[in-house]
N, C-alpha and C positions, 0 to 999 in steps of 0.2 A: 309056441313061439316059432316063427318061420326063420329058416337059415338064410342069412344074407349072402348075396352073390359078391364076388370080388369087386366088381364095379361099384356096387352100392356101398361096400365097406370103404373103398378109396374115396368116393365122393363124400361120405360121412366124415372121414378123417380130415379131408381137405377143409370142409366146412368148419369142423371143430377147431382146427389149427388156425383158420382165418379169424374166427371169433376170438381165440386166445391171443393172437397177435394184435387184434384191434384193442382188446382190453389192456394188454401190456403197453402198447404204444400210447394209449390215453393216460395210463398210469405214469409212464416215464416221460411224457411230453414236457413236463415242467423241468426235469433235471437234465435229460439227454435228448439228442435229436432223434426223431423217428427214422431218419435215413439209415441209421445203424442197422435196423431190422431189415430194411430193403436190401442193403449190401449183404447181410448174412444170408438172406433167402436166395439171392442171386448166386452167391458162392456155393451154397448147398445144392442148388439146381445144377450148376455147372459140374460139380463133383459127381453128382448122380449120372448126368449125361455121359461124361467121359468113362465112368465105371461101366455103364451098360453097353457102350460102344465097343469095348474091348472083347 
């Protein structure tokens, strides 16, 4: 088994999380708005950016 580089690991995790979000949004589309996930991801990204800028 080949050791993955950091870039490959991050791209893999991004793809996995994207698939997970797609599944979740399709599951919850009937009960809740998918916009909730968009808002959550934006909040998460902004927190990450501010954390790394310090």
